[in-house]
C-alpha positions in Angstrom: 0.0 0.0 0.0 1.6 3.3 -1.1 2.1 5.9 1.6 0.4 9.3 1.1 2.6 12.3 0.3 1.8 15.6 2.1 3.0 18.7 0.3 3.8 21.8 2.5 4.0 25.1 0.6 6.4 27.6 2.4 6.8 30.4 -0.2 5.0 33.0 2.0 7.7 32.5 4.7 10.4 33.9 2.3 13.7 33.9 4.4 12.4 31.5 7.1 11.4 28.7 4.8 14.6 26.8 5.4 14.2 27.2 9.2 10.7 25.8 8.9 12.0 22.9 6.9 14.7 22.1 9.5 12.1 22.4 12.3 9.8 19.9 10.5 12.6 17.5 9.7 13.6 17.4 13.4 10.0 16.7 14.5 8.4 14.5 11.8 9.4 11.0 11.0 9.2 10.0 7.4 11.0 10.6 4.1 11.2 14.3 3.1 12.0 15.9 -0.2 12.5 19.6 -0.9 11.5 21.1 -4.2 12.0 24.9 -4.2 9.6 26.3 -1.6 7.7 23.0 -1.3 8.4 20.3 1.2 7.0 16.8 0.4 6.6 14.5 3.4 5.8 10.8 2.9 3.6 9.1 5.4 2.9 12.1 7.7 -0.5 13.0 9.1 -1.9 16.3 8.0 -3.1 17.3 11.5 0.3 16.7 13.1 2.2 18.7 10.5 -0.3 21.5 10.6 0.1 21.7 14.4 3.9 21.7 14.1 3.7 24.5 11.5 1.5 26.5 13.9 4.1 25.9 16.7 6.9 27.0 14.4 5.1 30.2 13.5 4.3 31.0 17.1 8.0 30.5 18.1 9.1 32.8 15.3 6.6 35.5 16.3 4.5 35.1 13.2 1.2 34.7 15.0 -0.9 36.3 12.2 0.2 33.8 9.6 -2.3 31.0 8.8 -1.9 27.4 7.8 -4.5 26.3 5.2 -5.2 22.6 4.5 -6.7 21.4 1.3 -6.5 17.9 -0.1 -3.0 16.8 0.8 -1.5 20.3 0.6 -0.7 22.5 3.5 -0.1 26.2 2.7 1.3 28.9 5.0 -0.3 32.2 4.1 0.8 35.7 5.2 -1.6 38.0 7.0 -3.8 40.0 4.7 -3.2 43.7 4.7 -6.3 45.6 5.6 -6.5 49.3 4.7 -8.5 51.4 7.1 -10.5 54.0 5.1 -11.7 56.7 7.5 -14.3 59.1 6.1 -12.9 62.6 5.5 -14.3 65.2 7.8 -15.7 68.2 6.1 -16.1 71.4 8.2 -16.3 71.5 12.0 -18.8 69.9 14.4 -21.8 72.0 15.4 -21.8 73.8 18.7 -23.9 72.7 21.6 -26.2 75.7 21.1 -26.8 74.7 17.4 -27.6 71.0 18.3 -29.7 71.7 21.4 -31.5 75.0 20.8 -34.1 74.2 23.5 -31.3 74.7 26.1 -30.0 77.9 24.5 -33.2 79.9 23.5 -31.2 83.1 22.9 -29.2 81.7 19.9 -30.5 81.4 16.3 -31.8 78.1 15.1 -29.5 76.0 12.8 -31.0 75.8 9.3 -29.8 73.4 6.7 -27.9 74.8 3.7 -29.7 74.9 0.4 -28.2 72.8 -2.4 -27.2 74.7 -5.5 -29.3 73.9 -8.5 -27.4 72.3 -11.4 -27.6 74.2 -14.6 -30.0 72.7 -17.1 -28.7 71.7 -20.5 -29.6 73.9 -23.4 -31.1 72.2 -26.3 -29.9 73.5 -29.6 
């Protein structure tokens, strides 16, 4: 009965791929082959290797990296970069007298600005 081959993709680790390979070689029993950024392990259990990869990432301080498993392939993925888009503030916030006129009866009431009308197209 042929043993299953588990492929581990380490390309997202860049410089630390060789360190991860050495870590896995010291912890996992089985025949291993390296092809570029991929490590092929013969006869290893997916769960065990995934747990070891998480352990390696934790020890390296790469806690935001993830290990994804799909049909015999384990892939280490880098954290996704999220951009925070804050809305631009236009103008200044209204004063207390403008927002609560019932507490300040001597001040004028805040009225909304009228929108400028768009020019109509002339038909020739």
